[in-house]
N, C-alpha and C positions, 0 to 999 in steps of 0.2 A: 504494500500500500504506500502511495506517495504521501509525504507530509511536507509541511512548511513551518517556519518559525514566525510567529506573529511579532511584528516590529513594536507593538504597543505593550502587550502583556508578557512577551518573551516565551510563551508556551508553544510546545510543538503540537500542531493540529493536523488532523488527517485531511487529505483532499478527497472529497466524495466522488464516488464512481457513478452516481445516478444523476449527474447534471450539475452544472455550476462548479466553481473552483473552490469555494469555501473561504475565499479571501478577496479583498480589494487591493489594488496596486496603485501606488502613487507614481509620479513622474521619475523618481529615482529608483523605482523597482522594489521599494519596500512593500512587504505584504502585511496586511492587517486583517485579522479574523473578523467574521461577521459580528461577533459579540462586542468586540472593541469598536467596530464601526458605529454601533448603537451609542456607545459612550462618547465617541468623538462628535457624532451628530447631536446628541443631547447637550454636550458642552457648548456647541455652537449656538444652539437655541438659548441656553441658560445665560450666555454672555453677550447676546446680541443687543446692541443699543436700540432705543426707540427709533423706529423708522428703518431699521436694518432689514435686509431682504435675503432670502435663500429659497432654494427649491427642494421640496421633498415630494412625497407621493400621497394620493388619496385613494385608498382601496375600496371605498364605499362604506367603510365602518370606522377606519382609523387614519390619522396622519401617520405615515410610516417612512422609514428610510429605504434605500434601494434594496438591501437584502431582506427587509421586513423584520429586523431584529428590534427596532425602536417602534413602539406603538403608542399613540396618544389618542385618547377618546375626545371627540369634540364636545364643547359646551353647548353649542347651538349650531344648527345646520339649516340652510335654506337653498332649495333648488328652484331655479327660475329658467326662463327662456333666454337664448342668445341668438341674435340674427344670423350669425355665421356658423358658430359651433353647434347650434341646436339647443344645448343646455349650458347653464352656468351654475356650479355648485359653490356657494359661499359657506365657509367653515370658520367658526370662531373656537379657539381652544386656549387652554392655559398650560404652561409648562414651567416648572421651577419658579413659580410665583410671577411669571410674566404672562401677558396676554398677547395673543396672536390672531391674525386674520389670514385665511388662505382662500385662494380662488382656483378652482379647477374647471376647465371648459371642455365640453364635448363628451361623447361617450366612447371615444376610441383611444383614450390615453388616461394616465393616472397622474400626470404632472400637476403638482399643486404649488403655485407661487405663494410664498409665505412672507408676511411682513409683521414685525413686532409693532403693537399699538400701545397707546397710553392705557394706564389702569383706570 
């Protein structure tokens, strides 16, 4: 079985055989396990200034990161119409004591554009 060493936690992790790599890579080739990806993405949200922006994903139930290891439940959700994408999902949620607004458009992707808002 192939393994890799996570650049964040330093643990040796297996590379799954059923699809996916089990890690994310940065531009220097460092490999980070999916569990540590959740920590990194959570830290980004926790330390984001008001008005700061990022992109995560909306899976229909949670705001999540790319591997799906970070899951945040919405506080409020509104689905409306959009003239080009068809639908627009507005999502409000809290994380680490901060409030966020996310917008996801259309039914053919999960990309959620996130912005930190005032309390």
